[in-house]
C-alpha positions in Angstrom: 25.0 21.9 -30.7 21.6 21.0 -32.4 18.7 23.0 -31.6 16.1 21.4 -29.3 13.6 21.0 -31.9 15.9 19.4 -34.7 17.0 16.3 -31.8 15.3 12.9 -32.4 15.6 12.2 -28.9 12.7 15.2 -28.6 10.7 13.8 -31.4 8.5 10.7 -32.4 6.4 9.7 -35.3 3.4 11.7 -35.5 0.8 9.2 -34.2 2.9 8.3 -31.2 3.1 12.1 -30.4 -0.2 12.5 -30.6 -1.0 9.5 -28.5 1.2 10.4 -25.7 0.1 13.8 -25.8 -3.3 12.5 -25.0 -1.6 10.7 -22.0 0.2 13.3 -21.0 3.5 11.9 -21.2 5.3 14.0 -24.0 7.5 12.9 -26.9 8.5 9.3 -27.2 11.8 7.2 -26.6 14.3 5.6 -29.1 11.9 2.7 -29.4 9.3 4.8 -30.5 11.1 7.1 -32.7 13.1 4.4 -34.7 10.2 2.8 -36.2 10.4 0.2 -39.0 10.4 2.7 -41.8 12.9 4.7 -39.9 15.1 2.0 -39.0 15.6 0.9 -42.6 16.0 4.8 -43.8 18.8 4.8 -41.3 20.5 1.6 -42.3 20.2 2.6 -46.4 21.7 5.8 -45.8 25.3 5.4 -47.6 26.0 8.8 -46.0 24.8 7.5 -42.4 26.9 4.3 -43.2 30.1 6.1 -43.7 29.7 8.5 -40.4 28.8 5.7 -38.0 31.9 3.5 -39.5 34.0 6.6 -39.0 32.9 7.3 -35.5 33.2 3.3 -34.7 36.8 3.4 -36.0 37.4 6.3 -33.5 35.6 5.0 -30.6 37.6 1.6 -31.0 40.8 3.6 -31.6 40.2 5.3 -27.9 39.7 2.1 -26.2 43.1 1.4 -27.0 42.7 -2.2 -27.2 45.5 -4.8 -27.6 46.8 -5.1 -31.0 46.2 -8.1 -32.8 44.2 -9.8 -30.0 40.3 -10.3 -30.6 38.3 -8.7 -27.3 34.7 -9.2 -26.3 33.0 -5.9 -26.5 29.6 -4.5 -25.7 28.0 -1.9 -28.4 25.2 0.2 -26.6 22.9 1.2 -28.5 23.7 -0.8 -31.3 20.9 0.0 -33.4 20.7 -2.1 -36.8 24.4 -3.2 -36.4 26.3 -0.7 -38.4 29.1 -0.2 -35.5 29.0 -3.7 -35.0 30.0 -4.5 -38.5 33.3 -2.3 -37.6 34.0 -4.5 -34.8 34.0 -7.6 -36.7 36.0 -6.4 -39.3 38.5 -5.7 -36.8 38.5 -9.3 -35.3 36.4 -8.6 -32.2 33.3 -10.7 -30.7 30.6 -8.4 -29.5 27.2 -8.4 -27.8 24.6 -5.2 -29.1 22.1 -3.8 -26.7 19.3 -1.4 -28.1 15.6 -0.4 -27.0 14.4 -0.3 -30.4 13.1 -3.8 -31.8 12.7 -2.3 -35.4 16.6 -1.6 -35.5 17.5 -5.2 -34.0 14.9 -6.9 -36.6 16.9 -5.1 -39.4 20.2 -6.1 -37.7 19.1 -9.6 -37.8 18.0 -9.3 -41.4 21.5 -8.2 -42.4 23.1 -11.1 -40.3 25.2 -9.2 -38.2 27.9 -11.5 -36.5 27.1 -10.0 -33.2 24.8 -11.1 -30.3 21.5 -8.9 -30.0 19.7 -8.4 -26.8 16.4 -5.6 -26.8 16.7 -4.0 -23.6 16.3 -0.4 -22.0 20.0 0.2 -20.8 18.5 2.9 -18.4 17.4 0.0 -16.4 20.7 -1.4 -16.1 23.2 -3.6 -17.8 22.3 -7.3 -17.4 25.6 -9.0 -17.8 28.0 -10.8 -15.0 30.7 -8.8 -13.6 34.0 -8.5 -15.7 32.3 -9.7 -18.7 33.7 -7.2 -21.5 37.0 -6.2 -22.4 35.6 -2.6 -23.3 32.3 -0.8 -24.6 31.5 1.4 -27.3 28.5 3.4 -28.0 27.5 5.6 -31.1 25.2 8.2 -30.6 23.1 7.1 -28.2 23.9 8.0 -24.4 22.2 11.3 -24.9 18.8 9.4 -25.0 19.1 8.8 -21.3 18.8 12.3 -20.5 15.5 12.7 -22.0 12.5 11.8 -19.5 10.2 9.8 -21.6 8.0 8.8 -18.8 6.8 10.4 -15.4 8.7 7.3 -13.6 11.7 8.4 -15.5 14.6 10.1 -13.7 17.6 11.1 -16.1 20.1 11.4 -13.2 18.7 7.7 -11.6 18.9 6.0 -15.0 22.0 7.4 -16.1 23.6 6.1 -12.8 21.9 2.7 -13.1 23.4 2.3 -16.6 26.8 3.4 -15.3 27.1 1.4 -12.5 26.0 -2.0 -14.0 28.4 -1.1 -16.9 31.3 -0.5 -14.5 30.5 -3.9 -13.0 30.4 -5.6 -16.3 33.6 -4.1 -17.6 37.1 -6.0 -16.6 39.4 -3.7 -14.4 41.3 -1.6 -16.6 39.0 -1.6 -19.5 37.7 1.4 -21.3 34.1 2.6 -22.6 33.9 5.2 -25.2 30.8 7.2 -26.1 30.3 9.2 -28.8 27.7 11.7 -28.2 25.8 14.8 -29.2 25.2 16.5 -26.2 22.6 19.5 -26.0 24.3 21.7 -23.5 26.9 22.0 -21.3 24.3 21.1 -18.4 23.8 17.6 -20.0 27.4 17.0 -20.0 28.0 18.0 -16.6 25.0 15.5 -15.7 26.4 12.3 -17.7 30.0 13.0 -16.5 28.9 13.5 -12.9 26.7 10.3 -13.0 29.8 8.4 -14.5 32.3 9.7 -11.9 29.4 8.7 -9.1 29.6 5.1 -10.2 33.1 4.7 -10.0 34.6 5.7 -13.6 37.4 8.3 -14.0 38.4 9.8 -17.6 36.8 12.8 -19.5 35.7 14.2 -22.8 37.6 14.1 -25.5 36.8 16.6 -28.3 37.8 16.1 -31.8 38.3 19.0 -34.0 37.1 21.6 -31.6 37.4 24.5 -33.5 35.3 23.4 -36.3 31.5 23.8 -36.1 30.9 20.7 -38.6 33.3 18.3 -37.8 33.4 18.6 -34.0 32.8 15.3 -32.2 32.3 14.4 -28.4 33.7 11.2 -27.3 33.3 10.6 -23.3 36.2 8.4 -22.7 35.8 6.2 -19.4 38.5 4.2 -17.2 37.3 1.2 -15.1 39.2 0.6 -12.1 42.7 2.0 -13.3 42.9 5.5 -14.2 44.9 6.5 -17.5 46.2 9.1 -19.6 43.1 11.0 -21.7 43.8 10.9 -25.4 44.3 14.1 -27.4 41.3 15.2 -29.5 42.0 15.1 -33.3 42.6 18.4 -34.9 43.8 19.9 -31.5 47.0 21.7 -31.3 49.2 21.3 -28.1 48.1 24.3 -26.7 44.6 23.3 -27.3 44.8 20.7 -24.8 42.2 22.2 -22.6 39.7 22.8 -25.4 40.0 19.0 -26.5 40.0 17.3 -23.0 37.9 17.8 -20.0 39.0 15.5 -17.4 37.5 14.4 -14.4 38.4 11.9 -11.2 36.4 10.5 -8.8 37.1 13.3 -6.3 34.0 14.2 -4.4 32.5 17.5 -6.4 33.2 20.5 -4.0 30.7 22.9 -5.3 27.7 20.1 -5.9 26.8 16.9 -5.2 25.3 14.5 -7.4 21.8 15.5 -6.9 22.6 18.9 -7.8 22.3 20.5 -4.1 25.6 22.0 -2.6 27.9 19.9 -0.6 26.5 20.2 2.9 28.8 22.5 5.2 30.4 24.0 2.1 30.0 27.8 1.7 27.1 27.6 -0.6 25.3 25.0 1.5 25.9 27.4 4.3 24.8 30.6 2.3 21.5 28.8 0.9 20.7 27.6 4.5 21.2 31.4 5.7 18.8 32.5 2.9 16.2 30.1 4.0 16.3 31.3 7.3 15.9 35.2 6.3 12.9 34.2 4.1 11.6 32.6 7.2 12.0 36.0 9.3 14.7 34.8 11.6 17.6 36.9 12.6 20.8 35.7 10.5 24.2 37.3 10.7 25.1 39.2 7.8 27.4 37.1 5.0 31.1 38.0 5.1 34.3 36.7 3.3 34.6 34.4 5.8 31.2 32.9 6.0 31.8 29.1 5.3 35.4 29.5 5.5 37.2 26.3 7.6 38.5 27.0 10.9 42.2 26.0 11.5 42.7 22.7 14.0 44.7 25.1 16.4 45.1 28.3 17.0 
């Protein structure tokens, strides 16, 4: 995974960084990083276009859409419409949402076939229930893990996004997000909020043993659970490496705010430790601490 200093969600143009530092707000979000110049560089880079097309193709493959049937899809973080171009080539109709006006301006200049919406998905997806047959997102989801303003709470923004996305999908649809997770904690944060919103599914890792070709795809099911696809370049014995599955069962060791589940062993141990720090008399911890009693003797 990339180092923090090299990740675009932690950077912004120099003039933006200086202004935000003067205001005490830190680095800028996506709409500030992708200025007009950055947007054009991104769209005119042949290598970038090739990678974007390949990842879009893989994301659509993981959606498992009906063959020879046009679908109505949502492209989250559509940018200049590179991933939308592939959707159009496959005969699908699509709507793209992005926070960067510069990126959307380039998409309009390129005359992409999809409809474009300027918006912050961290504030929710503004569509009617059951609107879309599926959703893809290429290299955008990790931006929601970055607090760009003092009022931003990544867990709350992720939950707002996932819950509104869940509602906008038809039951049985899939949402596939290609992302560059910064670390395992970020992956856990993202999957926990998706699960809280009602999704099931998990992480599909293509080429898990390659440092350069490895790609992460969060594959989510709305309403109907399905079998998680195998990652590319993974042997049968590597299934645990190429798939990280989760369900909508409640996390036993932590709730979604990062605190232990009430009355769990961890919760009891933390409570006892707090009381010890307060100078209270507390029984010693044993292997029986937090163990549930049987309903009858």
